[in-house]
C-alpha positions in Angstrom: 132.9 141.9 387.9 133.0 139.0 390.3 136.1 137.2 391.3 135.5 133.4 391.0 137.1 131.2 393.6 137.0 127.4 393.7 137.2 125.8 397.2 138.7 122.5 396.3 140.6 119.5 397.6 140.3 116.0 396.2 140.4 114.6 399.7 137.2 114.4 401.6 136.5 115.6 405.2 138.8 118.6 405.1 136.1 121.2 405.7 135.4 122.6 402.2 131.8 123.3 402.8 132.3 124.8 406.3 135.0 127.0 404.9 132.9 128.1 401.9 129.8 128.9 403.9 131.5 130.9 406.7 133.9 132.7 404.4 130.9 133.8 402.4 129.2 135.1 405.5 132.3 137.0 406.6 132.6 138.7 403.2 128.8 139.5 403.2 129.2 141.1 406.6 131.9 143.3 405.0 129.3 144.4 402.5 130.5 142.2 399.6 127.9 140.6 397.3 128.5 136.8 397.2 127.2 134.1 395.0 127.7 130.5 396.3 127.7 127.6 393.8 127.2 124.1 395.2 128.6 121.7 392.6 128.9 118.7 395.0 126.4 115.9 394.5 126.3 115.4 398.3 124.7 118.9 398.4 125.9 119.7 402.0 126.3 123.4 401.3 122.8 123.6 399.9 121.3 121.7 402.8 123.2 123.8 405.3 121.8 127.0 403.7 118.2 126.1 402.8 117.5 122.8 404.5 114.8 120.6 403.1 113.9 123.2 400.6 116.6 121.5 398.5 113.9 119.1 397.3 112.1 122.0 395.6 114.9 122.6 393.2 114.8 119.4 391.1 114.2 121.5 387.9 116.5 124.4 388.8 119.9 123.5 390.2 123.5 123.5 389.2 123.0 120.3 387.2 120.1 121.6 385.1 122.0 124.8 384.6 125.0 123.0 383.2 122.7 120.9 380.9 120.9 124.1 379.9 117.5 122.9 381.2 117.2 126.0 383.4 118.2 129.6 383.1 120.5 131.1 385.7 118.0 133.8 386.8 115.5 131.1 387.8 118.2 128.9 389.4 119.6 131.5 391.9 118.2 131.3 395.4 118.3 134.3 397.8 119.8 133.1 401.2 120.1 136.5 403.0 121.3 140.0 402.3 124.5 139.8 400.1 124.4 136.0 399.7 122.8 134.1 396.9 123.0 130.4 396.1 123.0 128.2 393.0 121.9 124.9 394.7 122.9 121.3 394.2 120.3 118.5 394.2 119.9 114.8 394.7 119.8 114.4 390.9 123.2 116.0 390.3 125.0 112.6 390.1 122.7 111.6 387.3 123.5 114.7 385.4 127.3 113.9 385.4 127.0 111.4 382.5 124.9 113.8 380.6 127.4 116.6 381.0 130.4 114.3 380.1 128.7 113.6 376.7 128.0 117.2 375.8 129.9 119.5 373.5 132.5 121.8 375.3 131.8 119.9 378.5 134.6 121.6 380.5 133.1 125.1 380.0 129.5 124.4 380.9 129.7 126.1 384.3 131.8 129.0 383.0 129.3 129.8 380.3 126.3 129.5 382.7 127.9 131.9 385.3 129.1 134.6 382.8 125.8 136.6 382.6 125.6 137.2 386.4 129.2 137.9 387.2 128.7 141.7 387.1 126.1 141.3 389.8 128.5 140.0 392.5 131.9 140.8 394.1 132.7 137.1 394.8 131.6 133.7 393.5 132.6 130.7 395.6 132.3 127.2 394.2 132.0 124.3 396.7 133.4 121.2 395.0 133.1 117.4 395.5 136.0 115.4 396.9 136.9 113.9 393.5 138.8 114.7 390.3 135.8 114.4 387.9 134.0 116.7 385.4 132.5 118.9 388.1 135.9 119.9 389.5 137.2 120.4 386.0 134.3 122.7 385.2 134.8 124.6 388.5 138.5 125.2 387.9 137.9 126.2 384.3 135.5 128.8 385.5 137.6 130.2 388.3 140.2 132.9 388.8 141.6 131.4 392.0 141.7 128.1 393.9 141.5 128.1 397.7 142.5 124.8 399.2 141.5 123.8 402.8 143.5 120.9 404.2 143.9 119.0 407.5 147.4 118.9 408.9 147.9 115.2 408.6 150.6 113.3 406.7 148.3 112.4 403.9 146.8 115.8 403.9 150.1 117.4 403.3 151.3 114.9 400.7 148.0 115.0 398.9 148.4 118.6 397.9 150.5 117.4 395.0 147.4 115.9 393.3 145.7 119.3 393.4 148.7 121.1 392.1 149.0 118.6 389.2 145.4 119.1 388.3 145.8 122.9 388.4 148.7 122.6 386.1 146.7 120.5 383.7 143.8 123.0 383.8 146.2 125.9 383.0 147.5 124.0 380.0 144.2 122.9 378.7 141.3 125.2 379.6 142.2 128.2 381.9 145.7 129.6 381.6 144.9 132.3 384.2 144.1 130.0 387.1 146.0 131.0 390.3 146.4 129.6 393.7 144.9 131.9 396.3 146.3 129.9 399.1 146.2 126.9 401.5 144.0 127.1 404.6 145.0 124.7 407.4 141.7 123.6 408.9 140.6 122.0 412.1 143.9 123.1 413.7 144.5 122.1 417.3 147.3 123.0 419.7 146.6 120.1 422.0 149.4 118.0 420.4 152.6 118.8 418.6 151.7 116.9 415.4 149.7 119.8 413.7 152.6 122.2 414.3 155.0 119.7 412.9 152.8 119.1 409.8 152.4 122.9 409.3 156.2 123.2 409.3 156.4 120.3 406.8 153.8 122.0 404.6 155.8 125.2 404.4 159.0 123.2 403.6 157.3 121.0 401.0 155.5 123.8 399.1 157.5 126.9 399.8 155.8 128.9 397.0 152.2 128.1 398.2 150.7 131.0 400.3 149.5 129.7 403.6 146.6 131.7 404.8 144.8 132.1 408.2 144.6 128.9 410.2 141.1 127.8 411.2 140.9 126.2 414.6 139.1 123.0 415.4 135.9 124.1 417.2 132.8 122.4 418.4 131.0 125.6 417.7 131.6 125.2 414.0 130.0 121.7 414.0 127.0 122.9 416.0 126.5 125.9 413.8 126.5 123.8 410.6 124.1 121.3 412.1 121.7 124.1 412.8 122.1 125.7 409.4 123.6 128.9 410.6 127.0 130.5 410.2 129.6 130.7 412.9 128.9 134.4 413.2 125.3 133.8 414.1 126.1 130.9 416.5 129.2 132.2 418.3 130.2 135.6 416.8 132.7 136.4 419.5 134.4 133.0 419.4 137.9 132.2 418.1 136.5 130.4 415.0 134.4 133.5 414.0 137.5 135.7 414.5 139.6 133.4 412.3 137.1 133.5 409.5 136.8 137.2 409.7 140.6 137.4 409.5 140.6 135.0 406.5 138.0 137.2 404.7 140.1 140.3 405.2 143.1 138.4 403.9 141.3 137.2 400.8 140.1 140.7 400.0 143.7 142.1 400.4 145.1 139.5 398.1 142.4 139.7 395.4 141.6 143.4 395.5 145.0 144.7 396.5 
């Protein structure tokens, strides 16, 4: 049975999609079966994985799945060995109002995913940078939350918003939701500020696990622009090694 992990942060630009994609590839390289779910109306993960083929999925995407206009079997797209995708689409924003007005709206994604959970080891949900119905659905369907963040003042302080939302979700729709950890992203050693913010992060949230730090690397930006993982673009580089380490860490925490 798959472990479902939301990659989430209400702040934009923290690298959620890059983290989701490359962590999935790292786990797939370890032989894990991974399903990616793109619930972000900006569909960056979908575009990064299947390019302009996103246009072909107007009738079978995460939005039509949540409104029950498509079945999950016809919605899943094979990306490569051990990686499948439930794509987002340009029309996802329009589906939001429809979903808000449906019965049991917080559990639409959870119910849609349930039939295929035995087919995978991990499900990763890439979320929009907002606190709306899509993120609520994602957290309700998840076992864990993985939070990437940049080591800036507002990045560190902004964690409290995510923790407040997680508390609400535990009280209302998913009492078993757990924090997998925080992932400091785009880390650079060129100035002292990131190190100082990392120290502040540990002091401010002493109970939050801080996982492998992902370095700031031009290779990550170039890989994403070409629609490939860091392992395909620069498999021996420090970013690839960091993601491989993070994958091992996730497996150790989740599987023991």
